[in-house]
C-alpha positions in Angstrom: -86.8 49.5 -43.4 -88.4 52.8 -44.3 -87.6 55.4 -41.6 -91.0 57.1 -41.9 -92.1 54.5 -39.3 -91.2 55.0 -35.7 -90.3 52.1 -33.5 -93.7 52.3 -31.8 -95.3 52.1 -35.3 -93.4 48.9 -36.0 -94.7 47.4 -32.8 -98.2 48.4 -33.7 -98.3 47.4 -37.3 -96.2 44.3 -37.5 -97.7 40.9 -36.6 -94.9 38.6 -35.6 -92.0 39.2 -33.2 -89.0 37.3 -31.9 -87.5 38.7 -28.7 -84.0 37.7 -27.8 -81.8 38.3 -24.8 -78.1 37.8 -24.3 -76.0 34.7 -23.5 -76.0 33.6 -19.9 -79.1 35.7 -19.2 -79.4 37.7 -16.0 -82.6 39.1 -14.4 -82.6 42.2 -16.5 -82.4 40.4 -19.9 -85.0 37.8 -18.8 -87.4 40.2 -17.1 -87.2 42.6 -20.1 -87.9 39.9 -22.7 -90.8 38.4 -20.7 -92.4 41.8 -19.9 -92.3 43.0 -23.5 -93.4 39.6 -24.7 -96.4 39.5 -22.4 -97.3 43.1 -23.4 -97.1 42.3 -27.2 -99.3 39.2 -26.6 -101.9 41.5 -25.0 -101.9 43.4 -28.2 -102.7 40.2 -30.1 -99.2 39.8 -31.6 -97.4 36.5 -32.3 -94.4 36.4 -30.0 -91.5 34.0 -29.6 -89.1 34.5 -26.7 -85.6 33.1 -27.1 -82.4 32.9 -25.0 -79.2 31.6 -26.5 -78.6 30.0 -23.1 -81.7 28.8 -21.2 -82.1 30.7 -17.9 -81.6 29.0 -14.5 -84.5 27.6 -12.5 -84.0 30.3 -9.9 -86.2 32.5 -12.2 -88.8 29.9 -12.8 -91.3 31.9 -10.6 -91.6 34.5 -13.4 -94.8 34.6 -15.5 -94.1 33.3 -19.0 -90.8 31.5 -17.9 -91.9 28.2 -19.5 -92.4 30.0 -22.9 -88.6 30.8 -23.1 -87.1 28.7 -25.8 -83.5 28.1 -27.1 -82.5 28.3 -30.7 -83.8 24.8 -31.4 -87.4 26.0 -30.8 -87.3 29.0 -33.1 -89.7 29.2 -36.1 -87.7 31.5 -38.4 -90.4 31.6 -41.1 -92.8 33.3 -38.7 -90.6 36.2 -37.8 -91.2 39.8 -39.1 -89.2 41.7 -36.5 -86.4 40.7 -34.1 -86.2 42.6 -30.9 -82.9 42.4 -29.0 -83.0 43.3 -25.3 -80.2 44.1 -23.0 -77.6 43.2 -25.6 -74.8 45.8 -26.1 -73.7 44.1 -29.4 -75.1 41.4 -31.7 -72.3 39.1 -30.6 -73.9 39.0 -27.1 -76.8 37.1 -28.6 -74.4 34.2 -29.3 -76.0 31.6 -31.6 -79.1 33.8 -32.0 -77.0 36.4 -33.9 -77.9 34.8 -37.2 -81.5 35.8 -36.5 -80.6 39.4 -36.2 -78.4 39.3 -39.3 -81.2 37.7 -41.4 -84.1 39.8 -40.1 -85.6 42.5 -42.3 -86.1 44.6 -39.2 -84.1 44.7 -35.9 -85.1 46.7 -32.8 -82.3 47.2 -30.3 -83.4 48.1 -26.8 -80.6 48.5 -24.2 -79.0 50.6 -21.5 -75.3 49.7 -21.9 -73.1 52.7 -22.7 -71.0 50.4 -24.9 -74.0 49.6 -27.2 -72.9 49.5 -30.9 -76.3 50.7 -32.2 -76.6 47.7 -34.5 -80.4 47.8 -35.0 -82.6 49.4 -37.6 -84.2 51.1 -34.6 -82.0 51.8 -31.6 -83.5 52.7 -28.2 -80.4 52.9 -26.1 -80.5 54.9 -22.8 -77.3 54.6 -20.9 -78.6 56.5 -17.9 -81.5 54.0 -17.4 -80.9 51.8 -14.4 -81.9 48.7 -16.4 -83.2 47.7 -19.8 -86.4 46.9 -17.9 -86.8 50.6 -17.1 -86.8 51.3 -20.8 -89.2 48.5 -21.6 -91.6 50.0 -19.0 -91.6 53.2 -21.1 -92.1 51.3 -24.3 -95.1 49.4 -22.9 -96.6 52.7 -21.7 -96.0 54.2 -25.2 -97.8 51.3 -26.8 -100.8 52.0 -24.6 -100.8 48.5 -23.0 -102.2 48.4 -19.5 -99.8 46.9 -16.9 -100.9 43.9 -15.0 -99.3 41.8 -12.2 -97.5 39.5 -14.6 -95.9 42.3 -16.6 -95.2 44.2 -13.4 -93.3 41.3 -11.7 -91.1 40.8 -14.7 -90.2 44.5 -14.8 -89.6 44.5 -11.1 -87.1 41.7 -11.4 -85.4 43.3 -14.3 -84.8 46.5 -12.4 -84.2 45.0 -9.0 -81.4 42.7 -10.2 -79.6 45.3 -12.3 -79.6 47.8 -9.5 -78.3 45.2 -7.0 -81.6 45.5 -5.0 -81.5 49.3 -5.6 -78.1 49.9 -3.9 -76.0 50.5 -7.0 -75.2 54.1 -8.2 -77.3 53.6 -11.4 -80.5 53.8 -9.2 -82.2 57.1 -9.8 -85.4 58.9 -8.6 -87.0 57.7 -11.9 -86.1 54.1 -11.0 -87.9 54.5 -7.7 -90.9 56.1 -9.4 -91.2 53.1 -11.8 -90.9 50.7 -8.9 -93.5 52.5 -6.9 -96.0 52.0 -9.7 -95.1 48.4 -10.2 -95.7 47.8 -6.5 -99.3 48.9 -6.8 -99.9 45.5 -8.5 -100.1 42.4 -6.4 -96.5 41.2 -7.0 -95.5 40.2 -3.5 -92.3 42.2 -3.7 -90.9 40.9 -0.5 -91.2 37.3 -1.7 -89.6 38.3 -5.0 -86.7 39.9 -3.3 -86.2 36.8 -1.2 -86.2 34.6 -4.3 -83.7 36.9 -6.0 -81.2 37.7 -3.2 -81.8 35.5 -0.1 -82.2 32.0 -1.5 -79.2 30.4 -3.1 -78.5 26.8 -4.3 -76.0 24.8 -2.2 -73.7 24.7 -5.2 -73.5 28.5 -5.2 -72.6 28.6 -1.5 -69.8 26.0 -2.0 -68.6 27.9 -5.1 -68.6 31.1 -3.1 -66.4 29.4 -0.5 -63.9 28.5 -3.3 -63.9 32.1 -4.5 -63.3 33.6 -1.1 -60.5 31.0 -0.5 -58.9 32.2 -3.7 -59.4 35.9 -2.9 -56.4 38.2 -3.3 -55.9 41.9 -2.7 -53.4 44.6 -3.7 -53.8 47.6 -1.5 -51.3 49.7 -3.5 -53.5 49.4 -6.6 -56.8 49.3 -4.6 -58.0 46.2 -6.2 -59.2 42.7 -5.2 -59.7 39.7 -7.4 -60.5 36.0 -7.3 -60.2 33.1 -9.7 -62.5 30.2 -10.3 -61.2 27.4 -12.5 -63.0 24.5 -14.1 -61.7 22.3 -11.3 -63.3 24.6 -8.8 -66.7 24.2 -10.6 -66.3 20.5 -10.9 -65.3 20.0 -7.3 -68.6 21.5 -6.0 -70.8 20.4 -9.0 -71.6 24.0 -9.9 -72.3 25.8 -13.2 -71.6 29.3 -14.3 -75.1 30.3 -13.2 -74.0 29.7 -9.7 -71.5 32.6 -9.9 -74.2 35.2 -9.8 -73.5 37.7 -7.0 -70.0 36.3 -6.1 -68.2 39.3 -7.5 -70.1 41.5 -5.1 -68.3 39.7 -2.3 -65.0 40.5 -4.0 -66.0 44.1 -4.3 -66.8 44.3 -0.6 -63.2 44.0 0.5 -62.3 47.0 2.6 -60.0 49.5 1.0 -60.4 48.6 -2.7 -61.9 50.5 -5.6 -61.9 47.9 -8.3 -62.9 44.2 -8.2 -62.4 41.4 -10.7 -63.7 37.9 -10.9 -62.1 35.4 -13.3 -64.0 32.3 -14.2 -63.2 29.5 -16.6 -66.3 28.6 -18.5 -64.6 26.1 -20.7 -61.1 25.1 -21.6 -59.3 28.2 -23.1 -62.2 30.6 -22.4 -62.1 32.9 -19.4 -65.1 35.2 -18.5 -63.9 38.3 -16.6 -66.3 40.4 -14.5 -65.4 43.9 -13.3 -66.9 46.1 -10.6 -65.9 49.4 -9.1 -67.1 51.7 -6.4 -66.7 55.3 -7.2 -64.3 56.4 -10.0 -62.7 53.6 -12.0 -64.5 53.2 -15.3 -64.4 49.4 -15.7 -66.3 49.7 -19.0 -63.2 51.2 -20.5 -61.1 48.4 -19.2 -63.5 45.7 -20.6 -63.6 47.4 -24.0 -59.8 46.9 -24.3 -60.5 43.2 -24.4 -63.6 43.2 -26.7 -66.1 43.5 -23.9 -68.1 46.3 -22.4 -70.9 47.3 -20.0 -71.3 50.2 -17.6 -68.8 52.4 -15.8 -69.2 50.5 -12.5 -70.0 47.0 -13.9 -68.7 45.4 -17.1 -67.3 42.2 -18.4 -65.4 40.5 -21.3 -64.4 37.1 -22.6 -60.8 36.2 -23.3 -59.2 33.1 -24.7 -55.9 31.9 -23.2 -54.4 30.2 -20.1 -55.8 31.5 -16.8 -52.4 32.7 -15.6 -51.8 34.9 -18.7 -55.4 36.3 -18.7 -55.1 37.2 -15.0 -51.7 39.0 -15.5 -53.0 40.9 -18.6 -56.2 42.0 -16.9 -54.7 43.0 -13.6 -52.1 45.1 -15.5 -54.9 46.9 -17.3 -56.7 47.6 -14.0 -53.5 48.9 -12.4 -53.0 51.3 -15.3 -56.5 52.6 -14.9 -56.2 53.0 -11.2 -52.8 54.6 -11.6 -53.9 57.3 -14.1 -56.6 58.4 -11.6 -59.0 59.4 -14.4 -62.5 60.0 -13.0 -61.3 60.5 -9.5 -62.3 63.5 -7.5 -59.2 65.0 -6.0 
């Protein structure tokens, strides 16, 4: 790709785009893909929107949700540009990685500090609260007028990745963007209720399992919980039902770091990390091939649950023990 073109030039001059988010999509990945997809369609572009894993029905209220396809619905011959959103690495796109590898042009839009800058064009802003916040700027730079459909998708992207604006990544810029989005008729109270107050029964039962398995080590200021495949099967839950559970682990009094282990299939353990003030969990996750943010990160490890738990907790203890990042 000739670098005399800017990323905005590419969006303006190319005709056909495929937008892709990461595996097990969250609100930021989904909202960012939908918002940019809707904006590009307003520009008269051909747009395909793909998730390697289809999102849960809890996001079905979002405009354009029904247009999200999996890999089976991709028309590869129609794609001029692949845009990856909220993916720190190509591997996060799972089965869709082949689309990025084969594309003549890849645009990488993300806010993870661990991003590997794998695109031909990389718009990575680690200080942004969410990828949706960056997409808002891109849409503005494209000269596309916001509307209620785009606004609600951006609102969801930002609200979810800031934990309803309570996480440390929330900035004055975040609130300024949200203030503008709320000028559109998006029923923000109803959206927040859908996102944070309404949970499937399976989620509540799975939360009970996680709380029952909760452990704490006050010496190392950490708490953790384990969810095995048997736990999921017992309450007929899926991995999508784990959303928000780690925040309960994090809320244990007296801890700095929280970890949630969940078995997504035999031999594969997904590990989520959170911290309050000073432990950089992104650095811990990177030790195991993962990444994310200083206060929220994750990784995937193969192995027996007992061995994975021991290995991860040892790494957390080492990080807590060295005290790096702590204000003395």
